N, C-alpha and C positions, 0 to 999 in steps of 0.2 A: 504494500499498499503506499503509495506515496504520499510523502508529508503535505500536510495541507498549511497556506501561508496564512499569516494574521499581518495586515496590511493597515498602518496607520495613515490618514487621509488627513492633509494638511490645505486647506482652503487659504487663499492666500485674495487679499485685496489690498492695492494700494502699499504694496509691500508689508502687510502686517497678517499674522494670521488672525482668521475670523472663524465663526461657526452660526449658522440659524437654524431654521426649524425650516420643512419644506420650500426649502430656498430664499426664505424671508427673514425677516428680522437680524441680519446679521449683527453682531458684536464682536469686536476685537478684540483678540484674546492673549496678545502677545508676540514674540519675535519666530518667525517659522525656522531661521535656521537655528536658534537655539533648541526650538522643541525637536528639529531633526535630530539632533547630536542628541539631546534625550533620549528620544525612542530608539536610535541607534545603541544608544549603549545599555537600554534595557530589555536588548536582543528582538528588536524589530525583525520580521523578514525582508520587509522591504517598506518602502514609502511611496506615495501618492501626492504629487503638489497637482493643484488646480489652482491658477488664476483665474478667478471667478466672472470679474468683468474685464477682463481682455477683449474677450468674442462681442459682448454686447457695446462694450466702448470703442470698439472696432482700432487698438491699439495693438502694438508688439507684447511678445511673451517676457517674462520677467528673467532674462537671460543673467541680472546681476544676483539675484537669488539662486537660480540652477548652480552658477559657479561657485558662489560661498558655501553651498551644502556641499557639492561634492569634494570639497576641501575639509569637510569636517566627519564625513559620513563615509563607510565602507562596504554599503551593501545596496543592491540594485534600488535604483529610483526613478519614477517616470513623470512625466511634466505634462500638463495638458492646458488650454486654454490660450487661444488666440495662435495658433497654429495652423497658418494657410497653404504652405507652399514646401514643397521639398526643402527648399535652403532653410525654412524655419526650422524643420527639422534638425537638417544638418547643424544649425546653427547650437538647438539645444542639446544634441548628442556630444555635438564637441566642447559644449560646456562641463559637461561631465554626466548627464542623464543616461540610463542604460536604454529607457524606451520612451517613446513619445505618445499622448493619447491624441486622438483628434476625434472630435464630435460633431460642432456645427458645420465646419470647412467639408467635412467628408459627407454631411446629407446634402449641402450645395454642389458639390463637385467628388461624386465617389470614386473618377480615376486617381486623387489623394491617395487610397488607401492602395490601388496597385502600384502607384508611382513610388512610394515608401518601402513597400513590402520589396521592390526591384531594385532601389539604392540602397537598402539598407539590411534586408532580411525582415522577414514575417515576426520575427522575436521581438523586433524595435518598434513594432506599430502595434499598438492599442485602441480599439475601438472604443470610446467612452460612449455610454447611453443615459441618456435621461429621459426616463419613461414616465408616464401619467396613466393612470388607471381610467379608464373611457368607456361608454356603452359600446357594446359590439356591433360593427357597422357591417355592410358591404367592402368599404373600404380599409376599415380596421377590424378584421374577422377577429384577431385574438383579444380585442377587448385592452391592447394596450398601444398608447402612441406615443411616436418620437415627438422630443420637444429641445428646441434649441435655443441658444443665447441664454444660458442658465437661467432656462427656465420661463422665458418670457415669452418665446414664440414656439406655438403650437405646427406641427409641420403637415399632420393628415397622413404622416408615414407608417405602418404597421410596424411595431417595434420587431416581432416574431421574423416578418419576412426580412426586415434590413441586418439583423443578426444573421440571418443565412446568407443573405447576400453579399456580407461584407466579410464573411470567414471566404465566400466566393472570391472576393477579390483580393485576397493575401494578407487580411488581418489576423494576426497571431493571438489574439486574447483579447477578451470583452470586458470592460469595467461598465457592470450593470447596475445603474443608479437607481433605485425607485423615488421619486418626487413624493409620492403620498407617504411614504415611510422615513424620507430623510429627516434627522436629527430629532425625531419622537419619542427614540427609545423604548419602543414600544413591540421590537423585531421585526428583522426584514420581512419584505412582502416574498412570501415563500412561494406562492403560487407561480409569479412572475419569473422568479429565480428558476425553480425548475422546469418552467416552459422553456427557457431562452437555454438552460445547460444540457438538457435532454435532446436539443434540437440542433446542436452544432459538435462538432468535433474538436474544438479547440477550448482552452481555457477559458473558465467564467468568474471573475471577480463580484460576490456580492456585495452591494453597497446601499446603505441607506436603514435605522433604525435599531441599530446595534444597542442595547440597553445593559444585559447580561452576559457571563457566559454561555447562559444557555441558548440565548438565540443565537450565537455564533456557532454552538452544538448544532444546533437544528436545521440552520442555513447549509450548512456542512456536510452532514450525515444526509438529512431526509431530504435537501431542496437539491443534494448533488452540486455546489457552488466548489471552483476549487481552491478559493481562498473567500476570506472575509475581509471587507474593509472595516475599520471602524475609525471612531473620532470622538465623538461627546463623552463616551464610554470612560475613554481614559485620558482625554485633555484636561478633564476635571478631578481627576485622582480619585474617581470612584473605584477604580481595577486598576492593577499593573499588568503588565505586559507579563510577568513571570505567574502571576495570578490566572491568566484567563489559559495559559498555557499549561498550566497545572491543572485545573478543572478538566480539560481537555483530554489530557493525558490519561486521568481517572477513569474517564469514559471510552479508551478506546480509539481517541481521535490522534493520530499521529503529527506533529509537529516538531519544527526544530526548536529544541531546546532554548529558552533564555539562557542569557548569559548569568 
């Protein structure tokens, strides 16, 4: 059995670490580079950075934060938000990130996935999916719709179809974020996670809703996610990385041991 990954998510706005609920009411809570170092020292498997307003503000990615983070941590990390071209991807990777996450730009230009995979390898290209639960229609038969620009614009694109299409185009991983569950700490969107993870052949990272170690166990075991993204549960000191991994280990879920 492969080890499951526990991945802290660091949302960044104007160079500061921030956190909201359902993509709203964000509050600044610290320095992202310092938090990245603390998570690295605590035994995080990977990290994810999202510049949450880069796409909606139509500005470039936070290269300075990427470069400073790469100097402080020695685990893989991915970066998303404001990445629109292969050259943007190249800049982020050269600054020290191992992966790039593309979301809004990929919806607008699906060929960007293929171009990135050809240039850097599929393992470097993560499809970010921000998903909203909606009524099932002929256009959205899964009942889950893709939303872009930090939750601001609904696309009319079916999330299940898009996940499968992105895999076909060359995405190497999916980071699947439920807008409905984001920041609530009520648990992951299990139905959505299982729907996507059982329908694609690439790893799926579940995101949105972790409030306890049991939520993490459930999404990894019952919803078949390959990794779990966490934020509020550890940002505010409710649980440590070690406590989460110990809980999972005691229940037969293999993880890389926290240091």
